[in-house]
C-alpha positions in Angstrom: -8.5 -12.1 -10.9 -4.9 -12.2 -10.0 -1.8 -10.8 -11.5 0.9 -8.4 -10.3 1.7 -4.9 -10.9 5.3 -3.7 -10.8 6.9 -3.3 -7.4 7.5 0.2 -6.1 10.0 0.8 -3.3 10.3 3.8 -1.0 13.2 4.4 1.4 13.0 6.5 4.6 14.6 6.8 8.0 12.6 6.2 11.2 12.0 9.5 12.9 12.1 9.9 16.7 8.4 11.0 16.8 7.3 7.5 15.5 8.8 5.8 18.5 7.7 5.0 22.0 9.9 5.8 25.1 12.0 2.7 24.4 12.8 4.0 20.9 10.8 1.3 19.3 8.3 2.2 16.5 4.7 2.1 17.7 2.9 -0.7 15.8 0.3 1.6 14.1 3.1 3.5 12.3 3.8 0.4 10.1 0.5 1.1 8.3 1.6 4.7 7.6 4.8 3.3 6.0 2.6 1.0 3.9 0.7 4.0 2.8 3.9 5.8 1.7 4.6 2.9 -0.7 1.0 2.6 -1.8 0.9 6.3 -2.7 4.0 5.9 -4.8 2.7 2.8 -6.5 -0.5 4.6 -7.5 1.4 7.6 -8.7 3.6 5.5 -10.8 0.4 4.1 -12.5 -1.2 7.5 -12.8 -4.0 6.7 -10.4 -3.3 8.9 -7.5 -6.2 10.5 -5.7 -6.9 13.2 -8.2 -6.9 10.7 -11.1 -9.2 8.3 -9.3 -11.6 11.2 -8.5 -11.4 12.3 -12.2 -12.4 8.8 -13.2 -15.5 9.1 -11.0 -14.5 6.7 -8.2 -13.3 6.6 -4.6 -11.2 3.9 -2.9 -11.6 2.9 0.7 -9.6 0.5 2.9 -12.0 -2.4 3.6 -9.4 -4.8 5.2 -5.8 -4.6 6.4 -3.3 -7.0 7.9 0.2 -6.7 9.2 2.6 -9.4 10.3 5.3 -7.9 12.6 8.6 -9.8 12.3 11.4 -7.6 13.7 11.0 -4.3 15.5 11.9 -1.0 13.9 13.8 1.5 16.0 14.7 5.2 15.9 17.2 5.9 13.1 16.7 2.7 11.2 16.8 3.0 7.5 13.9 1.1 5.9 12.7 0.2 2.4 9.0 -0.3 2.0 7.7 -2.1 -1.1 4.2 -2.2 -2.5 2.6 -4.0 -5.4 -1.0 -4.7 -6.5 -1.7 -8.5 -6.7 -5.4 -8.8 -7.3 -8.3 -6.6 -8.5 -11.5 -8.6 -8.0 -13.6 -8.2 -6.1 -11.4 -5.7 -4.3 -8.0 -4.2 -5.1 -5.3 -6.0 -3.0 -2.0 -4.3 -2.3 0.8 -6.3 -0.6 3.7 -4.7 1.3 7.0 -5.5 2.8 9.2 -3.4 5.1 12.8 -4.3 5.0 15.0 -2.9 7.8 18.2 -1.9 5.9 20.1 -1.0 9.0 19.7 -4.5 10.6 19.4 -6.5 7.3 16.1 -8.0 8.4 12.5 -7.9 7.2 10.5 -6.1 9.8 6.9 -6.6 8.5 4.7 -7.7 5.7 1.1 -6.9 5.1 -1.8 -6.1 2.8 -4.7 -3.8 2.3 -7.9 -4.5 0.4 -9.5 -1.5 -1.2 -13.1 -1.3 -2.1 -14.3 1.0 -4.9 -17.4 3.3 -4.6 -19.0 5.8 -6.9 -18.8 9.5 -5.7 -22.1 9.0 -3.8 -20.6 6.2 -1.7 -22.4 3.3 -3.4 -20.2 0.2 -3.2 -19.2 -1.3 -6.6 -19.2 -5.1 -6.9 -15.6 -5.1 -8.3 -12.7 -2.8 -9.2 -13.6 -0.8 -12.3 -11.8 -1.5 -15.6 -10.5 2.1 -15.7 -8.5 1.4 -12.5 -7.6 -2.2 -13.4 -6.1 -1.3 -16.8 -3.8 1.2 -15.2 -2.5 -1.1 -12.5 -2.5 -4.3 -14.5 -1.9 -3.4 -18.2 -1.1 -7.1 -18.9 -4.8 -7.9 -17.9 -5.9 -6.6 -21.3 -9.1 -5.3 -22.4 
């Protein structure tokens, strides 16, 4: 199924420790910026880690992709957006990193999250208890 949750945006400034000796952000940090926005997205839908555990589930990254479009540098102000776009078979979150300092999009990407029970058994699709929080328009 496809749909779209609301978009959540997080702003931050690139710290020096995220950069290589040329003051360019190391490519792996972009996934950390995605995670900042995904965390806020889930919190805004009341399915942060404690709530997911209380529901009896675990979420794990099963696939990830990032398209780098314009480098981030030390001191750049960025806005990272996240929204859920699909829930079956896995939960799909899409991201965008906008470089506010340079008025350019720096990256876009996605994560696909698989759901397991607490014992680690993979579930065939995202459980309704999670879907109804992220996609209230999906109905019952």
